[in-house]
C-alpha positions as CSV (number, residue, x, y, z in Angstrom):
1,M,68.4,82.6,28.6
2,F,71.4,81.8,26.4
3,T,74.3,79.4,26.9
4,Q,77.8,80.6,27.4
5,A,78.7,79.0,24.0
6,W,75.9,80.9,22.3
7,G,77.1,84.2,23.9
8,A,80.7,83.5,22.7
9,C,79.4,82.9,19.2
10,C,77.4,86.2,19.2
11,L,80.5,88.0,20.5
12,A,82.6,86.5,17.8
13,Q,80.1,87.7,15.2
14,Y,80.1,91.2,16.6
15,V,83.9,91.4,16.6
16,R,83.9,90.1,13.0
17,L,81.5,92.8,12.0
18,L,83.5,95.6,13.7
19,E,86.7,94.4,12.0
20,Q,85.1,94.6,8.6
21,I,83.7,98.1,9.3
22,A,87.2,99.2,10.5
23,D,88.8,97.8,7.4
24,A,86.3,99.2,4.9
25,P,84.0,101.8,6.4
26,E,82.8,103.0,3.0
27,R,81.0,99.7,2.2
28,S,77.3,99.3,2.4
29,I,76.0,97.6,5.5
30,H,74.6,94.6,3.6
31,K,78.1,93.8,2.2
32,Y,79.4,92.9,5.7
33,S,79.1,89.3,6.9
34,L,78.4,87.9,10.4
35,V,80.0,84.6,9.4
36,T,83.0,83.8,11.5
37,G,85.9,81.6,10.4
38,H,84.5,78.8,12.7
39,A,81.0,79.1,11.3
40,A,82.3,79.2,7.7
41,S,83.8,75.7,8.2
42,W,80.3,74.1,8.7
43,L,78.0,76.4,6.7
44,P,77.3,75.6,3.1
45,D,79.1,77.7,0.5
46,P,76.6,80.4,-0.5
47,T,78.1,80.5,-4.0
48,V,77.2,76.8,-4.7
49,E,73.6,76.2,-5.8
50,I,71.8,73.7,-3.7
51,P,69.6,71.5,-5.9
52,S,66.0,71.4,-4.7
53,P,64.1,68.1,-4.6
54,P,61.7,67.5,-7.4
55,Q,58.2,68.8,-6.7
56,V,55.4,66.6,-8.0
57,P,52.2,68.7,-8.5
58,V,49.3,67.8,-6.3
59,T,47.1,67.0,-9.3
60,Q,49.6,64.4,-10.5
61,Q,49.8,62.9,-7.0
62,V,46.0,62.7,-6.7
63,L,45.6,61.3,-10.2
64,A,48.4,58.7,-9.5
65,H,46.6,57.7,-6.2
66,A,43.3,57.5,-8.0
67,T,44.7,55.3,-10.7
68,A,46.3,53.0,-8.1
69,T,43.3,52.8,-5.8
70,P,40.2,53.9,-7.7
71,Q,37.7,52.3,-5.3
72,K,39.2,53.8,-2.2
73,I,37.1,56.4,-0.5
74,A,38.3,59.9,-1.3
75,V,35.5,62.0,0.3
76,S,33.0,61.0,2.9
77,A,30.4,63.0,4.8
78,G,27.4,61.7,6.6
79,G,26.2,58.6,4.7
80,R,27.6,59.8,1.3
81,Q,30.9,58.8,-0.2
82,W,32.9,59.4,-3.3
83,S,35.7,57.0,-4.4
84,Y,38.8,58.4,-6.0
85,A,37.4,57.3,-9.4
86,E,34.2,59.3,-8.8
87,L,36.2,62.3,-7.6
88,I,38.4,62.3,-10.7
89,E,35.5,61.7,-13.0
90,R,33.6,64.8,-11.6
91,A,36.8,66.9,-11.5
92,S,37.7,66.0,-15.0
93,A,34.2,66.9,-16.3
94,L,34.3,70.3,-14.6
95,S,37.9,70.8,-15.7
96,S,36.8,70.4,-19.3
97,I,34.1,73.1,-18.7
98,L,36.6,75.5,-17.1
99,C,39.2,74.9,-20.0
100,A,36.4,75.7,-22.5
101,Q,36.0,79.0,-20.7
102,S,39.7,79.7,-21.4
103,V,40.8,79.0,-17.8
104,A,44.6,78.4,-18.0
105,R,47.8,78.3,-16.0
106,G,47.9,81.1,-13.5
107,D,44.2,82.0,-13.6
108,V,42.1,82.1,-10.5
109,V,38.9,80.1,-10.1
110,A,36.7,81.2,-7.3
111,I,34.5,78.5,-5.7
112,L,31.4,79.8,-3.9
113,G,29.6,77.4,-1.8
114,P,29.2,75.8,1.6
115,R,31.2,72.7,2.5
116,S,30.1,70.1,0.1
117,F,31.2,67.4,-2.4
118,A,30.8,69.9,-5.2
119,V,33.3,72.3,-3.6
120,V,35.8,69.4,-3.0
121,G,35.4,68.3,-6.7
122,S,35.9,71.8,-7.9
123,M,39.3,72.1,-6.3
124,P,41.2,69.5,-8.4
125,A,39.2,70.6,-11.4
126,A,40.8,74.1,-11.2
127,L,44.2,72.6,-10.6
128,M,43.8,70.3,-13.7
129,C,43.5,73.5,-15.8
130,G,46.7,74.8,-14.3
131,A,44.7,77.4,-12.4
132,V,44.6,78.1,-8.7
133,F,41.5,78.3,-6.6
134,V,40.0,80.4,-3.8
135,T,37.0,79.2,-1.8
136,I,34.4,81.7,-0.8
137,D,32.0,81.0,2.0
138,P,28.5,82.2,0.9
139,A,27.8,83.1,4.6
140,L,30.4,86.0,4.3
141,P,29.0,89.5,3.9
142,R,28.4,90.5,0.3
143,E,31.1,93.2,0.3
144,R,33.7,90.7,1.6
145,R,32.8,88.2,-1.2
146,R,33.1,91.0,-3.8
147,L,36.4,92.1,-2.3
148,M,37.8,88.5,-2.5
149,L,36.8,88.3,-6.2
150,R,38.4,91.7,-7.0
151,E,41.6,91.0,-5.1
152,T,42.1,87.6,-6.5
153,A,41.2,88.7,-10.1
154,A,39.1,85.5,-10.5
155,K,38.4,84.6,-14.1
156,V,35.6,82.2,-13.3
157,L,33.2,81.8,-10.4
158,C,31.9,78.3,-9.7
159,V,28.7,78.5,-7.8
160,V,27.6,75.5,-5.8
161,D,23.8,74.9,-5.8
162,G,22.3,76.5,-2.7
163,A,25.0,79.2,-2.5
164,G,22.7,81.9,-3.7
165,Q,22.7,84.2,-6.7
166,P,26.1,85.3,-7.9
167,M,24.6,88.3,-9.7
168,D,25.9,90.7,-7.1
169,L,29.4,89.2,-7.2
170,G,31.0,90.9,-10.2
171,Q,29.3,89.2,-13.2
172,D,29.2,92.7,-14.7
173,D,33.0,92.7,-14.7
174,G,33.3,89.9,-17.2
175,L,33.5,87.1,-14.6
176,G,32.4,83.8,-16.0
177,V,30.0,81.9,-13.9
178,V,29.6,78.1,-13.8
179,R,26.8,76.6,-11.8
180,L,27.5,73.3,-10.1
């Protein structure tokens, strides 16, 4: 199952561990290291910070792509299509509504609806406000949907037409509802 070289490496780590325990048995177990002298020569120094590559938020990436190729098809289902310009236009309009409801960075926007253009457009709208989103399938049992809203502490519920009445989904708990 293991090569002879791998076995030798594991044995060297075990010997290193035993030597440390013999030298300082009072130390906590997490203070010991399995790094052998040979491994230390090719492992990065754990005391040196490794810079992480820049992370471009997905909203910026989508907006940049929409600006560069506004007429390209972003969403397609059946015979219907949205270009990137249409997607961003609809997402921006909903984002304004969500921001007017005080949706901000770190908030959760729940999106209740079947697979549709409205659900897809709601996703970048939530991200544009700095929020995160959770999609909820209206076919789920009522108690499951309620649990998802409670556990995520959603601030706003976006209800796609045809997804049913949200009245049983926590509106009494101060959850804002936006109909799409």
